[in-house]
C-alpha positions as CSV (number, residue, x, y, z in Angstrom):
1,M,-43.0,-65.1,-60.9
2,I,-40.0,-65.6,-58.9
3,I,-38.2,-62.6,-60.4
4,G,-40.9,-60.2,-59.0
5,A,-40.5,-61.8,-55.6
6,S,-36.8,-60.9,-55.4
7,G,-37.5,-57.2,-56.6
8,G,-39.8,-56.7,-53.8
9,S,-37.3,-57.7,-51.4
10,G,-34.6,-55.5,-53.0
11,F,-37.1,-52.5,-52.9
12,L,-37.7,-53.3,-49.1
13,F,-33.9,-53.4,-48.5
14,I,-33.5,-49.9,-50.2
15,I,-36.2,-48.5,-48.1
16,V,-34.6,-49.9,-44.9
17,I,-31.3,-48.4,-45.8
18,G,-33.0,-45.0,-46.5
19,F,-34.4,-44.9,-43.1
20,L,-31.3,-45.8,-41.7
21,L,-29.5,-42.8,-43.5
22,I,-32.1,-40.4,-42.4
23,Y,-31.6,-41.6,-38.9
24,L,-27.9,-41.2,-38.8
25,L,-27.9,-37.9,-40.8
26,F,-30.7,-36.0,-39.1
27,V,-32.3,-37.7,-36.0
28,R,-29.0,-38.7,-34.1
29,P,-27.2,-35.3,-34.6
30,Q,-30.4,-33.4,-33.4
31,K,-30.7,-35.6,-30.3
32,R,-27.0,-34.8,-29.6
33,R,-27.7,-31.0,-29.8
34,Q,-30.7,-31.2,-27.5
35,T,-28.8,-33.2,-24.9
36,E,-25.8,-30.6,-25.0
37,Q,-28.4,-27.8,-24.8
38,Q,-30.0,-29.5,-21.7
39,R,-26.7,-30.0,-20.2
40,L,-25.8,-26.2,-20.6
41,T,-29.0,-25.0,-19.3
42,D,-28.8,-27.4,-16.3
43,D,-25.1,-26.2,-15.4
44,L,-26.0,-22.4,-15.3
45,R,-24.3,-20.7,-12.3
46,I,-24.6,-17.2,-10.9
47,G,-21.9,-15.1,-12.5
48,D,-21.8,-17.0,-15.7
49,E,-21.9,-14.8,-18.8
50,V,-24.6,-16.0,-21.2
51,L,-25.9,-15.2,-24.7
52,T,-29.7,-15.5,-25.1
53,V,-31.5,-16.7,-28.3
54,G,-32.4,-13.0,-28.9
55,G,-28.6,-12.2,-29.1
56,I,-28.4,-10.3,-25.7
57,Y,-25.3,-10.8,-23.6
58,G,-25.6,-10.7,-19.9
59,T,-24.5,-12.0,-16.7
60,V,-26.6,-14.5,-14.7
61,S,-27.7,-12.9,-11.4
62,Q,-30.4,-15.5,-10.2
63,V,-31.3,-19.0,-11.2
64,E,-34.7,-20.6,-10.7
65,D,-36.4,-23.5,-11.9
66,D,-37.6,-22.6,-15.3
67,Q,-36.4,-18.9,-15.4
68,V,-32.9,-17.1,-15.2
69,T,-32.5,-13.5,-14.3
70,V,-29.8,-11.9,-16.4
71,E,-28.1,-8.5,-15.7
72,I,-27.6,-7.0,-19.2
73,A,-26.5,-3.6,-17.9
74,P,-25.7,-2.1,-14.4
75,Q,-29.0,-2.0,-12.6
76,T,-31.0,-3.7,-15.5
77,E,-32.1,-7.1,-15.2
78,V,-34.2,-9.4,-17.3
79,R,-36.0,-12.7,-16.6
80,V,-35.8,-15.1,-19.5
81,A,-36.8,-18.8,-19.7
82,R,-33.9,-21.3,-19.2
83,R,-34.4,-22.6,-22.9
84,A,-33.8,-19.1,-24.1
85,I,-30.2,-19.3,-23.2
86,A,-28.2,-20.0,-26.4
87,G,-24.7,-20.3,-25.0
88,V,-22.5,-19.7,-22.0
89,T,-19.2,-17.8,-22.6
90,R,-16.8,-18.7,-19.8
91,E,-13.3,-17.7,-19.1
92,P,-10.6,-20.3,-20.4
93,E,-8.7,-22.3,-17.9
94,E,-5.5,-20.5,-16.7
95,D,-3.3,-23.3,-18.3
96,E,-4.9,-22.9,-21.7
97,T,-4.4,-19.1,-21.8
98,E,-0.6,-19.4,-20.9
99,E,-0.1,-22.1,-23.5
100,A,-1.8,-19.7,-25.9
101,D,0.4,-17.0,-24.9
102,E,3.5,-18.8,-25.3
103,T,2.4,-19.8,-28.8
104,E,1.6,-16.4,-29.9
105,E,5.2,-15.2,-28.7
106,A,6.7,-18.0,-30.5
107,D,4.8,-17.0,-33.7
108,E,5.7,-13.4,-33.4
109,T,9.4,-14.1,-33.0
110,E,9.5,-16.4,-36.1
111,E,7.8,-13.7,-38.2
112,A,10.2,-11.1,-37.1
113,D,13.1,-13.4,-37.9
114,E,11.7,-14.2,-41.4
115,T,11.0,-10.5,-42.4
116,E,14.2,-8.8,-41.2
117,E,17.7,-10.2,-40.9
118,P,20.0,-8.6,-38.1
119,G,21.9,-5.6,-39.5
120,E,19.8,-5.3,-42.7
121,A,17.6,-2.2,-43.2
122,E,14.3,-2.5,-44.9
123,E,14.1,-0.5,-48.2
124,L,11.1,1.3,-48.7
125,P,9.9,2.6,-52.3
126,E,10.4,6.2,-52.9
127,D,7.4,8.1,-54.1
128,E,7.9,11.6,-55.5
129,G,5.8,14.1,-54.1
130,S,4.7,12.4,-51.1
131,G,5.8,12.4,-47.6
132,P,7.4,15.1,-45.5
133,V,10.9,14.7,-47.1
134,A,9.4,15.2,-50.7
135,S,7.4,18.3,-49.6
136,N,10.6,19.9,-47.9
137,E,12.7,19.4,-50.9
138,E,10.1,21.1,-53.0
139,N,10.0,24.0,-50.7
140,R,13.8,24.5,-50.8
141,G,14.2,24.6,-54.6
């Protein structure tokens, strides 16, 4: 009968591990998303460009306790609940855009260096009967 008692404690251990995994995989990330969404809606300011849950982009024109007035077109405003704001699209900081521009310019320069060496002309395949040169030759002959 001692064997049965140890089997019960093993089963209890597996159940506890299962609940711990469920908490770590489902409950904790959901709480994190809820706190991020709450912080996002609490930080709404006039002039922020927002995306509603319904997929409408607009600019916040008025903020109240539980409602936000969003201008979706010139002279067209709608009232939505704060919880209906899915995301805020803010302009990136000026330093980030300058770094991104410098990176893009460096990438374009590297691509140009790799594709063509100075002084070399790129050879194009010749197709007979296509293009303005081929049609001019056919007309002369």
